[in-house]
N, CA, C and O atoms as a GROMACS GRO file, in nm:
protein
  460
    1UNK      N    1  -1.533  -4.096   0.604
    1UNK     CA    2  -1.622  -4.106   0.717
    1UNK      C    3  -1.748  -4.025   0.688
    1UNK      O    4  -1.741  -3.908   0.651
    2UNK      N    5  -1.862  -4.087   0.705
    2UNK     CA    6  -1.990  -4.021   0.683
    2UNK      C    7  -2.026  -3.935   0.803
    2UNK      O    8  -2.011  -3.976   0.918
    3UNK      N    9  -2.073  -3.816   0.773
    3UNK     CA   10  -2.114  -3.727   0.880
    3UNK      C   11  -2.260  -3.751   0.913
    3UNK      O   12  -2.343  -3.773   0.825
    4UNK      N   13  -2.289  -3.747   1.039
    4UNK     CA   14  -2.428  -3.762   1.081
    4UNK      C   15  -2.501  -3.630   1.060
    4UNK      O   16  -2.439  -3.525   1.042
    5UNK      N   17  -2.631  -3.635   1.062
    5UNK     CA   18  -2.713  -3.515   1.048
    5UNK      C   19  -2.679  -3.416   1.158
    5UNK      O   20  -2.667  -3.296   1.133
    6UNK      N   21  -2.663  -3.465   1.280
    6UNK     CA   22  -2.631  -3.378   1.394
    6UNK      C   23  -2.496  -3.309   1.374
    6UNK      O   24  -2.480  -3.192   1.408
    7UNK      N   25  -2.400  -3.382   1.319
    7UNK     CA   26  -2.268  -3.324   1.294
    7UNK      C   27  -2.278  -3.212   1.191
    7UNK      O   28  -2.218  -3.106   1.208
    8UNK      N   29  -2.354  -3.236   1.085
    8UNK     CA   30  -2.371  -3.133   0.981
    8UNK      C   31  -2.442  -3.010   1.037
    8UNK      O   32  -2.405  -2.897   1.005
    9UNK      N   33  -2.542  -3.031   1.121
    9UNK     CA   34  -2.615  -2.920   1.183
    9UNK      C   35  -2.521  -2.839   1.271
    9UNK      O   36  -2.522  -2.716   1.267
   10UNK      N   37  -2.440  -2.907   1.351
   10UNK     CA   38  -2.345  -2.838   1.438
   10UNK      C   39  -2.240  -2.761   1.357
   10UNK      O   40  -2.202  -2.650   1.394
   11UNK      N   41  -2.195  -2.819   1.247
   11UNK     CA   42  -2.098  -2.751   1.161
   11UNK      C   43  -2.159  -2.624   1.102
   11UNK      O   44  -2.093  -2.520   1.096
   12UNK      N   45  -2.285  -2.633   1.058
   12UNK     CA   46  -2.353  -2.514   1.004
   12UNK      C   47  -2.369  -2.407   1.110
   12UNK      O   48  -2.351  -2.288   1.083
   13UNK      N   49  -2.404  -2.448   1.231
   13UNK     CA   50  -2.419  -2.351   1.341
   13UNK      C   51  -2.286  -2.280   1.367
   13UNK      O   52  -2.282  -2.159   1.385
   14UNK      N   53  -2.179  -2.357   1.369
   14UNK     CA   54  -2.046  -2.298   1.394
   14UNK      C   55  -2.005  -2.205   1.280
   14UNK      O   56  -1.944  -2.101   1.304
   15UNK      N   57  -2.038  -2.242   1.156
   15UNK     CA   58  -2.008  -2.154   1.042
   15UNK      C   59  -2.082  -2.021   1.056
   15UNK      O   60  -2.024  -1.915   1.034
   16UNK      N   61  -2.210  -2.028   1.091
   16UNK     CA   62  -2.290  -1.906   1.109
   16UNK      C   63  -2.234  -1.822   1.222
   16UNK      O   64  -2.226  -1.699   1.211
   17UNK      N   65  -2.196  -1.886   1.331
   17UNK     CA   66  -2.139  -1.815   1.446
   17UNK      C   67  -2.007  -1.748   1.406
   17UNK      O   68  -1.981  -1.634   1.445
   18UNK      N   69  -1.926  -1.818   1.330
   18UNK     CA   70  -1.799  -1.763   1.284
   18UNK      C   71  -1.820  -1.644   1.190
   18UNK      O   72  -1.751  -1.543   1.200
   19UNK      N   73  -1.917  -1.657   1.099
   19UNK     CA   74  -1.949  -1.546   1.008
   19UNK      C   75  -1.997  -1.424   1.087
   19UNK      O   76  -1.959  -1.312   1.056
   20UNK      N   77  -2.079  -1.448   1.189
   20UNK     CA   78  -2.129  -1.338   1.272
   20UNK      C   79  -2.014  -1.272   1.348
   20UNK      O   80  -2.009  -1.149   1.358
   21UNK      N   81  -1.924  -1.353   1.402
   21UNK     CA   82  -1.809  -1.300   1.474
   21UNK      C   83  -1.723  -1.213   1.382
   21UNK      O   84  -1.678  -1.106   1.421
   22UNK      N   85  -1.702  -1.259   1.260
   22UNK     CA   86  -1.625  -1.181   1.161
   22UNK      C   87  -1.695  -1.049   1.129
   22UNK      O   88  -1.630  -0.945   1.118
   23UNK      N   89  -1.827  -1.054   1.113
   23UNK     CA   90  -1.904  -0.933   1.085
   23UNK      C   91  -1.891  -0.833   1.200
   23UNK      O   92  -1.875  -0.713   1.177
   24UNK      N   93  -1.898  -0.883   1.322
   24UNK     CA   94  -1.885  -0.798   1.439
   24UNK      C   95  -1.745  -0.735   1.444
   24UNK      O   96  -1.732  -0.615   1.470
   25UNK      N   97  -1.643  -0.815   1.420
   25UNK     CA   98  -1.506  -0.763   1.424
   25UNK      C   99  -1.482  -0.657   1.316
   25UNK      O  100  -1.418  -0.555   1.341
   26UNK      N  101  -1.535  -0.682   1.196
   26UNK     CA  102  -1.519  -0.583   1.088
   26UNK      C  103  -1.590  -0.453   1.123
   26UNK      O  104  -1.536  -0.344   1.103
   27UNK      N  105  -1.712  -0.465   1.177
   27UNK     CA  106  -1.788  -0.346   1.215
   27UNK      C  107  -1.718  -0.270   1.327
   27UNK      O  108  -1.708  -0.148   1.323
   28UNK      N  109  -1.670  -0.343   1.427
   28UNK     CA  110  -1.602  -0.279   1.540
   28UNK      C  111  -1.475  -0.209   1.493
   28UNK      O  112  -1.449  -0.096   1.534
   29UNK      N  113  -1.398  -0.274   1.409
   29UNK     CA  114  -1.275  -0.212   1.360
   29UNK      C  115  -1.306  -0.082   1.286
   29UNK      O  116  -1.241   0.020   1.308
   30UNK      N  117  -1.406  -0.086   1.198
   30UNK     CA  118  -1.443   0.034   1.121
   30UNK      C  119  -1.486   0.148   1.213
   30UNK      O  120  -1.446   0.262   1.193
   31UNK      N  121  -1.567   0.117   1.312
   31UNK     CA  122  -1.617   0.221   1.402
   31UNK      C  123  -1.505   0.271   1.493
   31UNK      O  124  -1.494   0.392   1.516
   32UNK      N  125  -1.423   0.181   1.545
   32UNK     CA  126  -1.309   0.225   1.628
   32UNK      C  127  -1.215   0.314   1.548
   32UNK      O  128  -1.167   0.415   1.599
   33UNK      N  129  -1.189   0.277   1.422
   33UNK     CA  130  -1.100   0.359   1.339
   33UNK      C  131  -1.162   0.495   1.308
   33UNK      O  132  -1.092   0.596   1.303
   34UNK      N  133  -1.292   0.496   1.287
   34UNK     CA  134  -1.360   0.620   1.252
   34UNK      C  135  -1.377   0.713   1.372
   34UNK      O  136  -1.352   0.833   1.362
   35UNK      N  137  -1.421   0.658   1.485
   35UNK     CA  138  -1.456   0.740   1.601
   35UNK      C  139  -1.356   0.734   1.715
   35UNK      O  140  -1.354   0.822   1.802
   36UNK      N  141  -1.273   0.632   1.715
   36UNK     CA  142  -1.186   0.607   1.829
   36UNK      C  143  -1.255   0.516   1.928
   36UNK      O  144  -1.378   0.502   1.927
   37UNK      N  145  -1.176   0.453   2.014
   37UNK     CA  146  -1.232   0.355   2.109
   37UNK      C  147  -1.334   0.418   2.202
   37UNK      O  148  -1.444   0.364   2.218
   38UNK      N  149  -1.301   0.529   2.264
   38UNK     CA  150  -1.385   0.586   2.368
   38UNK      C  151  -1.519   0.639   2.315
   38UNK      O  152  -1.620   0.631   2.385
   39UNK      N  153  -1.521   0.691   2.194
   39UNK     CA  154  -1.645   0.746   2.138
   39UNK      C  155  -1.735   0.639   2.077
   39UNK      O  156  -1.854   0.664   2.056
   40UNK      N  157  -1.681   0.524   2.050
   40UNK     CA  158  -1.760   0.416   1.990
   40UNK      C  159  -1.850   0.353   2.095
   40UNK      O  160  -1.813   0.344   2.212
   41UNK      N  161  -1.967   0.310   2.053
   41UNK     CA  162  -2.057   0.243   2.148
   41UNK      C  163  -2.087   0.101   2.100
   41UNK      O  164  -2.082   0.072   1.980
   42UNK      N  165  -2.119   0.016   2.194
   42UNK     CA  166  -2.156  -0.122   2.160
   42UNK      C  167  -2.284  -0.122   2.076
   42UNK      O  168  -2.301  -0.207   1.989
   43UNK      N  169  -2.376  -0.027   2.103
   43UNK     CA  170  -2.499  -0.018   2.023
   43UNK      C  171  -2.467   0.010   1.877
   43UNK      O  172  -2.525  -0.053   1.788
   44UNK      N  173  -2.376   0.104   1.852
   44UNK     CA  174  -2.336   0.136   1.714
   44UNK      C  175  -2.273   0.015   1.645
   44UNK      O  176  -2.302  -0.015   1.530
   45UNK      N  177  -2.188  -0.053   1.718
   45UNK     CA  178  -2.119  -0.169   1.661
   45UNK      C  179  -2.219  -0.280   1.630
   45UNK      O  180  -2.212  -0.341   1.523
   46UNK      N  181  -2.312  -0.304   1.721
   46UNK     CA  182  -2.415  -0.406   1.698
   46UNK      C  183  -2.498  -0.372   1.575
   46UNK      O  184  -2.526  -0.458   1.492
   47UNK      N  185  -2.537  -0.246   1.564
   47UNK     CA  186  -2.617  -0.203   1.449
   47UNK      C  187  -2.539  -0.221   1.319
   47UNK      O  188  -2.594  -0.271   1.221
   48UNK      N  189  -2.413  -0.181   1.318
   48UNK     CA  190  -2.330  -0.194   1.198
   48UNK      C  191  -2.308  -0.340   1.161
   48UNK      O  192  -2.294  -0.373   1.043
   49UNK      N  193  -2.304  -0.428   1.260
   49UNK     CA  194  -2.283  -0.571   1.236
   49UNK      C  195  -2.413  -0.646   1.211
   49UNK      O  196  -2.413  -0.765   1.183
   50UNK      N  197  -2.524  -0.572   1.221
   50UNK     CA  198  -2.656  -0.630   1.199
   50UNK      C  199  -2.689  -0.740   1.300
   50UNK      O  200  -2.743  -0.845   1.265
   51UNK      N  201  -2.656  -0.713   1.426
   51UNK     CA  202  -2.694  -0.802   1.536
   51UNK      C  203  -2.752  -0.714   1.647
   51UNK      O  204  -2.728  -0.593   1.649
   52UNK      N  205  -2.825  -0.772   1.737
   52UNK     CA  206  -2.878  -0.695   1.850
   52UNK      C  207  -2.764  -0.672   1.951
   52UNK      O  208  -2.667  -0.747   1.957
   53UNK      N  209  -2.780  -0.566   2.029
   53UNK     CA  210  -2.677  -0.537   2.130
   53UNK      C  211  -2.664  -0.651   2.231
   53UNK      O  212  -2.552  -0.691   2.262
   54UNK      N  213  -2.776  -0.706   2.283
   54UNK     CA  214  -2.761  -0.821   2.374
   54UNK      C  215  -2.689  -0.939   2.309
   54UNK      O  216  -2.611  -1.009   2.374
   55UNK      N  217  -2.716  -0.961   2.179
   55UNK     CA  218  -2.650  -1.071   2.109
   55UNK      C  219  -2.500  -1.044   2.095
   55UNK      O  220  -2.419  -1.136   2.103
   56UNK      N  221  -2.465  -0.918   2.075
   56UNK     CA  222  -2.324  -0.880   2.068
   56UNK      C  223  -2.252  -0.920   2.197
   56UNK      O  224  -2.139  -0.968   2.193
   57UNK      N  225  -2.318  -0.900   2.310
   57UNK     CA  226  -2.259  -0.936   2.439
   57UNK      C  227  -2.246  -1.088   2.458
   57UNK      O  228  -2.172  -1.133   2.545
   58UNK      N  229  -2.316  -1.166   2.376
   58UNK     CA  230  -2.295  -1.312   2.378
   58UNK      C  231  -2.158  -1.347   2.322
   58UNK      O  232  -2.100  -1.450   2.356
   59UNK      N  233  -2.107  -1.261   2.234
   59UNK     CA  234  -1.976  -1.284   2.173
   59UNK      C  235  -1.864  -1.218   2.253
   59UNK      O  236  -1.757  -1.276   2.270
   60UNK      N  237  -1.889  -1.096   2.301
   60UNK     CA  238  -1.786  -1.019   2.372
   60UNK      C  239  -1.849  -0.957   2.497
   60UNK      O  240  -1.948  -0.885   2.488
   61UNK      N  241  -1.791  -0.987   2.612
   61UNK     CA  242  -1.848  -0.945   2.741
   61UNK      C  243  -1.842  -0.795   2.764
   61UNK      O  244  -1.916  -0.741   2.845
   62UNK      N  245  -1.753  -0.727   2.692
   62UNK     CA  246  -1.737  -0.583   2.713
   62UNK      C  247  -1.676  -0.519   2.589
   62UNK      O  248  -1.628  -0.588   2.499
   63UNK      N  249  -1.679  -0.387   2.585
   63UNK     CA  250  -1.617  -0.316   2.474
   63UNK      C  251  -1.466  -0.340   2.476
   63UNK      O  252  -1.404  -0.350   2.371
   64UNK      N  253  -1.408  -0.350   2.594
   64UNK     CA  254  -1.264  -0.377   2.604
   64UNK      C  255  -1.230  -0.515   2.547
   64UNK      O  256  -1.128  -0.530   2.479
   65UNK      N  257  -1.313  -0.614   2.574
   65UNK     CA  258  -1.290  -0.749   2.520
   65UNK      C  259  -1.302  -0.749   2.368
   65UNK      O  260  -1.225  -0.815   2.298
   66UNK      N  261  -1.399  -0.674   2.316
   66UNK     CA  262  -1.415  -0.662   2.171
   66UNK      C  263  -1.295  -0.589   2.111
   66UNK      O  264  -1.245  -0.628   2.006
   67UNK      N  265  -1.250  -0.483   2.176
   67UNK     CA  266  -1.134  -0.408   2.127
   67UNK      C  267  -1.010  -0.496   2.124
   67UNK      O  268  -0.930  -0.488   2.030
   68UNK      N  269  -0.993  -0.581   2.224
   68UNK     CA  270  -0.879  -0.672   2.225
   68UNK      C  271  -0.887  -0.770   2.108
   68UNK      O  272  -0.785  -0.799   2.044
   69UNK      N  273  -1.007  -0.820   2.078
   69UNK     CA  274  -1.024  -0.910   1.964
   69UNK      C  275  -0.992  -0.838   1.834
   69UNK      O  276  -0.932  -0.896   1.743
   70UNK      N  277  -1.032  -0.711   1.824
   70UNK     CA  278  -1.000  -0.631   1.705
   70UNK      C  279  -0.849  -0.613   1.695
   70UNK      O  280  -0.792  -0.626   1.586
   71UNK      N  281  -0.785  -0.585   1.807
   71UNK     CA  282  -0.640  -0.567   1.807
   71UNK      C  283  -0.570  -0.695   1.761
   71UNK      O  284  -0.475  -0.689   1.682
   72UNK      N  285  -0.614  -0.810   1.809
   72UNK     CA  286  -0.555  -0.937   1.768
   72UNK      C  287  -0.574  -0.960   1.617
   72UNK      O  288  -0.483  -1.005   1.548
   73UNK      N  289  -0.694  -0.928   1.568
   73UNK     CA  290  -0.723  -0.941   1.424
   73UNK      C  291  -0.631  -0.850   1.344
   73UNK      O  292  -0.573  -0.893   1.244
   74UNK      N  293  -0.617  -0.725   1.386
   74UNK     CA  294  -0.532  -0.630   1.315
   74UNK      C  295  -0.386  -0.675   1.320
   74UNK      O  296  -0.313  -0.661   1.222
   75UNK      N  297  -0.344  -0.727   1.433
   75UNK     CA  298  -0.208  -0.776   1.445
   75UNK      C  299  -0.181  -0.891   1.351
   75UNK      O  300  -0.074  -0.898   1.289
   76UNK      N  301  -0.277  -0.983   1.340
   76UNK     CA  302  -0.261  -1.096   1.248
   76UNK      C  303  -0.257  -1.048   1.104
   76UNK      O  304  -0.178  -1.097   1.024
   77UNK      N  305  -0.344  -0.952   1.070
   77UNK     CA  306  -0.344  -0.897   0.934
   77UNK      C  307  -0.210  -0.830   0.903
   77UNK      O  308  -0.157  -0.843   0.793
   78UNK      N  309  -0.156  -0.758   1.000
   78UNK     CA  310  -0.028  -0.691   0.983
   78UNK      C  311   0.082  -0.794   0.959
   78UNK      O  312   0.163  -0.780   0.867
   79UNK      N  313   0.083  -0.898   1.040
   79UNK     CA  314   0.182  -1.004   1.025
   79UNK      C  315   0.171  -1.069   0.887
   79UNK      O  316   0.271  -1.088   0.819
   80UNK      N  317   0.048  -1.102   0.847
   80UNK     CA  318   0.026  -1.167   0.718
   80UNK      C  319   0.071  -1.078   0.602
   80UNK      O  320   0.134  -1.125   0.507
   81UNK      N  321   0.038  -0.947   0.610
   81UNK     CA  322   0.075  -0.854   0.503
   81UNK      C  323   0.226  -0.840   0.494
   81UNK      O  324   0.283  -0.839   0.384
   82UNK      N  325   0.292  -0.828   0.609
   82UNK     CA  326   0.437  -0.815   0.608
   82UNK      C  327   0.504  -0.943   0.557
   82UNK      O  328   0.603  -0.936   0.483
   83UNK      N  329   0.451  -1.055   0.595
   83UNK     CA  330   0.505  -1.183   0.548
   83UNK      C  331   0.493  -1.194   0.396
   83UNK      O  332   0.585  -1.238   0.328
   84UNK      N  333   0.378  -1.152   0.344
   84UNK     CA  334   0.356  -1.154   0.198
   84UNK      C  335   0.452  -1.059   0.129
   84UNK      O  336   0.513  -1.093   0.028
   85UNK      N  337   0.466  -0.938   0.184
   85UNK     CA  338   0.554  -0.839   0.123
   85UNK      C  339   0.699  -0.886   0.125
   85UNK      O  340   0.772  -0.868   0.027
   86UNK      N  341   0.739  -0.946   0.235
   86UNK     CA  342   0.877  -0.993   0.245
   86UNK      C  343   0.903  -1.105   0.147
   86UNK      O  344   1.011  -1.110   0.086
   87UNK      N  345   0.808  -1.194   0.129
   87UNK     CA  346   0.830  -1.305   0.037
   87UNK      C  347   0.820  -1.260  -0.109
   87UNK      O  348   0.878  -1.322  -0.197
   88UNK      N  349   0.746  -1.151  -0.134
   88UNK     CA  350   0.735  -1.098  -0.271
   88UNK      C  351   0.860  -1.022  -0.310
   88UNK      O  352   0.893  -1.012  -0.429
   89UNK      N  353   0.931  -0.967  -0.211
   89UNK     CA  354   1.053  -0.895  -0.240
   89UNK      C  355   1.030  -0.762  -0.309
   89UNK      O  356   1.123  -0.708  -0.370
   90UNK      N  357   0.910  -0.710  -0.302
   90UNK     CA  358   0.880  -0.581  -0.365
   90UNK      C  359   0.770  -0.511  -0.287
   90UNK      O  360   0.714  -0.568  -0.193
   91UNK      N  361   0.738  -0.388  -0.326
   91UNK     CA  362   0.631  -0.315  -0.260
   91UNK      C  363   0.498  -0.385  -0.288
   91UNK      O  364   0.468  -0.421  -0.402
   92UNK      N  365   0.422  -0.403  -0.184
   92UNK     CA  366   0.294  -0.470  -0.196
   92UNK      C  367   0.185  -0.370  -0.153
   92UNK      O  368   0.186  -0.325  -0.039
   93UNK      N  369   0.091  -0.335  -0.244
   93UNK     CA  370  -0.012  -0.236  -0.209
   93UNK      C  371  -0.097  -0.277  -0.090
   93UNK      O  372  -0.148  -0.190  -0.019
   94UNK      N  373  -0.114  -0.406  -0.066
   94UNK     CA  374  -0.197  -0.450   0.047
   94UNK      C  375  -0.132  -0.415   0.180
   94UNK      O  376  -0.199  -0.416   0.284
   95UNK      N  377  -0.003  -0.384   0.179
   95UNK     CA  378   0.067  -0.346   0.303
   95UNK      C  379   0.042  -0.201   0.343
   95UNK      O  380   0.068  -0.163   0.457
   96UNK      N  381  -0.009  -0.121   0.250
   96UNK     CA  382  -0.026   0.021   0.279
   96UNK      C  383  -0.120   0.044   0.397
   96UNK      O  384  -0.098   0.136   0.476
   97UNK      N  385  -0.225  -0.038   0.412
   97UNK     CA  386  -0.321  -0.018   0.520
   97UNK      C  387  -0.258  -0.034   0.658
   97UNK      O  388  -0.306   0.025   0.755
   98UNK      N  389  -0.152  -0.113   0.669
   98UNK     CA  390  -0.092  -0.132   0.801
   98UNK      C  391  -0.017  -0.009   0.848
   98UNK      O  392   0.014   0.004   0.966
   99UNK      N  393   0.011   0.084   0.756
   99UNK     CA  394   0.081   0.205   0.793
   99UNK      C  395  -0.015   0.321   0.818
   99UNK      O  396   0.029   0.435   0.836
  100UNK      N  397  -0.145   0.294   0.820
  100UNK     CA  398  -0.246   0.395   0.850
  100UNK      C  399  -0.227   0.437   0.996
  100UNK      O  400  -0.234   0.353   1.086
  101UNK      N  401  -0.204   0.565   1.019
  101UNK     CA  402  -0.175   0.613   1.155
  101UNK      C  403  -0.292   0.589   1.249
  101UNK      O  404  -0.271   0.576   1.370
  102UNK      N  405  -0.414   0.582   1.197
  102UNK     CA  406  -0.530   0.555   1.284
  102UNK      C  407  -0.521   0.416   1.345
  102UNK      O  408  -0.562   0.395   1.459
  103UNK      N  409  -0.468   0.319   1.269
  103UNK     CA  410  -0.454   0.182   1.322
  103UNK      C  411  -0.358   0.182   1.441
  103UNK      O  412  -0.385   0.121   1.544
  104UNK      N  413  -0.245   0.251   1.424
  104UNK     CA  414  -0.147   0.258   1.533
  104UNK      C  415  -0.206   0.326   1.655
  104UNK      O  416  -0.188   0.280   1.768
  105UNK      N  417  -0.277   0.434   1.632
  105UNK     CA  418  -0.339   0.508   1.741
  105UNK      C  419  -0.441   0.421   1.815
  105UNK      O  420  -0.445   0.419   1.938
  106UNK      N  421  -0.523   0.349   1.738
  106UNK     CA  422  -0.622   0.261   1.799
  106UNK      C  423  -0.556   0.150   1.879
  106UNK      O  424  -0.600   0.119   1.989
  107UNK      N  425  -0.450   0.091   1.825
  107UNK     CA  426  -0.383  -0.018   1.896
  107UNK      C  427  -0.324   0.034   2.028
  107UNK      O  428  -0.329  -0.036   2.129
  108UNK      N  429  -0.268   0.154   2.028
  108UNK     CA  430  -0.215   0.211   2.152
  108UNK      C  431  -0.326   0.241   2.251
  108UNK      O  432  -0.309   0.219   2.371
  109UNK      N  433  -0.439   0.292   2.203
  109UNK     CA  434  -0.553   0.320   2.290
  109UNK      C  435  -0.602   0.192   2.356
  109UNK      O  436  -0.628   0.189   2.476
  110UNK      N  437  -0.615   0.086   2.276
  110UNK     CA  438  -0.664  -0.040   2.329
  110UNK      C  439  -0.568  -0.095   2.434
  110UNK      O  440  -0.612  -0.149   2.536
  111UNK      N  441  -0.439  -0.082   2.410
  111UNK     CA  442  -0.340  -0.131   2.507
  111UNK      C  443  -0.353  -0.059   2.640
  111UNK      O  444  -0.321  -0.116   2.744
  112UNK      N  445  -0.399   0.067   2.636
  112UNK     CA  446  -0.408   0.147   2.758
  112UNK      C  447  -0.534   0.120   2.838
  112UNK      O  448  -0.548   0.171   2.949
  113UNK      N  449  -0.627   0.041   2.785
  113UNK     CA  450  -0.753   0.014   2.855
  113UNK      C  451  -0.723  -0.071   2.979
  113UNK      O  452  -0.660  -0.176   2.968
  114UNK      N  453  -0.770  -0.025   3.096
  114UNK     CA  454  -0.749  -0.106   3.216
  114UNK      C  455  -0.825  -0.238   3.206
  114UNK      O  456  -0.939  -0.242   3.159
  115UNK      N  457  -0.763  -0.344   3.250
  115UNK     CA  458  -0.828  -0.475   3.248
  115UNK      C  459  -0.845  -0.525   3.388
  115UNK      O  460  -0.898  -0.634   3.409
   0.00000   0.00000   0.00000
């Protein structure tokens, strides 16, 4: 099936949006791990992700919503790492990051955020 020009343009827009979302999540995770949820600011996260703060709010309505997205990402990474380690049947170095106490602390902090 041939793609129309409009379809290709929309696909490129979605790819860029997805890349930006990934950049934001990586930046937020790094800042949350470094400073903790409460000390981190949306301005810092936007700057680290190379987006404007208002643009960041186009992706996540609040710091709590962004933290929840980070928690989901970390949970998926944990699941994937454990699945890989279990299927390998041996110690897997990529699993070491899931045992970082800061990750556990951040996940508990995020769970405690009132919604």
